[in-house]
C-alpha atoms as one frame of an Amber mdcrd trajectory, in Angstrom:
protein
 -34.864 -11.562  -5.895 -36.487 -11.133  -9.436 -33.888 -10.205 -11.867 -31.236
 -10.380  -9.496 -28.718 -13.085  -8.882 -29.318 -15.078  -5.882 -27.175 -14.334
  -2.602 -24.292 -16.933  -2.466 -23.090 -18.397   0.779 -20.109 -15.890   0.830
 -22.383 -13.129   0.349 -24.489 -13.931   3.178 -21.551 -14.461   5.112 -20.476
 -10.777   4.414 -23.774  -9.523   5.240 -23.804 -10.904   8.758 -20.137 -10.009
   9.344 -19.516  -6.877  11.614 -17.612  -4.124   9.735 -15.210  -4.101  12.856
 -14.328  -7.871  12.073 -13.827  -7.132   8.295 -11.650  -4.166   9.111  -9.449
  -6.561  11.267  -9.362  -9.113   8.680  -7.755  -6.549   6.380  -5.440  -5.083
   8.439  -2.505  -7.260   7.818   0.571  -6.501   5.939   1.315  -8.061   2.598
   4.664  -8.620   3.629   6.724  -9.633   6.523   7.365  -6.681   8.712  10.093
  -8.184  10.468  11.818  -9.559   7.754  11.821  -5.936   5.877  12.918  -4.362
   9.201  15.979  -6.623   9.267  17.082  -6.306   5.723  16.990  -2.511   5.700
  18.671  -2.050   9.058  22.262  -2.865   7.850  24.631  -2.502   5.161  25.152
   0.488   2.892  22.455   3.053   1.562  22.421   1.656  -1.878  21.707  -2.063
  -0.119  18.644  -0.470   1.933  17.418   0.988  -0.912  17.704  -2.164  -3.353
  15.757  -3.981  -0.510  13.275  -1.443   0.228  12.554  -1.085  -3.488  11.738
  -4.667  -3.838   9.085  -4.262  -1.282   7.790  -1.112  -2.765   7.318  -2.775
  -5.933   5.765  -5.816  -4.046   3.057  -3.308  -2.343   2.291  -1.302  -5.523
   1.731  -4.674  -7.393  -0.769  -5.739  -4.799  -2.439  -2.496  -4.608  -3.024
  -2.866  -8.363  -4.115  -6.567  -8.099  -6.499  -5.620  -5.173  -8.072  -2.770
  -7.057  -8.240  -4.228 -10.700 -11.379  -6.515 -11.359  -9.462  -8.542 -13.844
  -5.634  -7.750 -13.193  -4.651 -11.117 -15.288  -5.660  -9.270 -18.209  -2.860
  -6.947 -18.271  -0.596  -9.315 -16.478   0.296  -6.695 -13.602   3.320  -8.602
 -12.523   5.193  -8.276 -15.813   4.533  -4.387 -15.896   7.688  -2.280 -14.748
   7.760  -0.363 -11.466   7.203   3.240 -12.938   4.413   2.053 -15.224   2.600
   0.470 -12.109   3.268   3.730 -10.077   1.568   5.717 -13.044  -1.485   3.337
 -12.839  -1.856   3.635  -9.134  -1.381   7.306  -9.316  -4.168   7.798 -12.121
  -6.403   5.486 -10.284  -5.755   7.410  -7.174  -5.054   4.501  -5.172  -2.293
   6.132  -3.208  -2.501   9.771  -2.100  -0.653  11.890  -4.614   1.773  13.393
  -1.748   2.948   9.706  -1.500   3.664   9.105  -5.254   6.486  11.581  -5.191
   8.690  10.091  -2.661   8.096   6.711  -4.145   9.243   8.393  -7.752  12.240
   9.503  -6.080  13.035   6.161  -4.633  12.568   4.582  -7.920  14.874   7.165
  -9.697  17.710   6.389  -7.053  17.119   2.594  -7.850  17.397   3.494 -11.539
  20.774   5.391 -10.959  22.189   2.172  -8.893  21.087  -0.164 -11.720  23.004
   2.145 -14.347  25.790   3.976 -12.740  28.523   1.162 -11.650  29.704   3.160
  -8.754  26.743   5.199  -7.684  26.531   6.143  -3.927  23.494   7.522  -2.154
  24.969  11.107  -0.918  23.594  12.891   2.103  22.183  15.569  -0.383  19.890
  12.614  -2.003  18.763  11.554   1.497  17.673  15.194   2.369  15.887  15.533
  -1.105  14.015  12.602  -0.217  13.010  13.678   3.248  11.839  17.147   1.322
   9.626  15.305  -1.057   8.167  13.034   1.850   5.192  14.690   3.273   5.749
  16.319   6.591   3.123  14.629   8.468   4.710  11.173   7.411   8.165  12.383
   8.742   6.662  13.568  11.697   5.515  10.143  12.473   8.875   8.573  12.003
  10.547  11.513  14.013   8.155  10.951  17.139   8.527   6.997  16.853   9.304
   5.612  20.417  13.086   4.870  21.374  14.096   6.941  18.353  17.206   9.173
  18.903  17.023  12.877  18.174  18.049  14.072  15.052  17.548  13.884  11.339
  15.675  11.091   9.822  17.946   8.244   8.482  17.816   7.141   5.073  16.340
   3.857   6.146  13.902   5.609   8.474  12.376   7.521   5.458  12.417   4.150
   3.413  10.413   2.596   6.206   7.868   5.305   6.849   7.062   5.732   3.181
   6.654   1.891   2.519   4.295   1.434   5.907   2.300   4.526   4.912   1.853
   2.943   1.250   0.864  -0.379   2.969  -1.752   1.296   5.294  -3.387   2.965
   2.217  -3.439  -0.358   0.636  -5.338  -2.159   3.640  -7.581   1.009   3.878
  -8.631   0.798   0.163  -9.193  -3.011   0.494 -11.236  -2.576   3.605 -13.684
   0.255   1.811 -13.969  -2.023  -1.139 -15.319  -4.872   1.092 -17.347  -2.564
   3.050 -18.878  -0.944  -0.317 -19.727  -4.404  -1.441 -21.463  -5.344   1.689
 -23.433  -2.052   1.525 -24.342  -2.994  -1.981 -25.309  -6.524  -0.984 -27.752
  -5.075   1.841 -29.131  -2.602  -0.670 -30.028  -5.354  -3.213 -31.531  -7.884
  -0.499 -33.555  -4.995   0.929 -34.918  -3.874  -2.555 -35.401  -7.552  -3.282
 -37.709  -7.978  -0.302 -35.319 -10.438   1.696 -34.884 -10.140   5.378 -31.426
  -9.811   6.100 -30.091  -8.846   9.539 -28.368  -5.293   9.542 -24.874  -5.801
  11.325 -22.809  -2.911  11.544
C-alpha cells in the first residue's frame, strides 16, 4: 500500500471480524446494572436521585471518552457535569430529546446540593416525566411485572439512564464499524486481498 500505513495486526483482526461479533462485543453496560438497580430501589427520592446522578455522570463521561480522539487533552473527568452534557449535546452524541430529562435531573441534584432541606415533590416527578420522551416512558410502562399506574421517580431515572447507555453502546459500535469500512476501502484501493466479512 504505497503512501499508506501498513495494516496492523489489530487492523487485520478487525477486517476479518464479523460485524455481528463487533456489535456483540460493544453491547455491554459501562456500569454494573444490578448494583445500580439495588442502589435506586430503596430510600427516599433524594437518595435515589443522588445515586442515579453518579451513574449519569459516569455514562456521560464515558460517552465523551469514547468519542473524543484525545480526551486527555481536556481532562474530561475533571469537567463539571453540566459542561460535559453541553459537549455531548453540541457533538450530537445523545439525541436532543434525551438531553432535557438529564438536564432536569442535574437541576434537581443541584437543588439538593444547595438547599439543606430540599425534598423532591410529586410535581417534580411529573415534570421529569413530562420532559422525558413519551416513547421512553412507554418502554418503562410496559415492562414485564410492572404494576399499573404512573411511573415512579426511580423508574424514570432508570429508563433515562439505560437509554443514554444504549445510545453510548450504539455510537461505539458505529465508530468501530466505520473504522472497519475505512480499513477495507484502504486495503482494496491499495490492492490488498482481504476477505470481505459482514
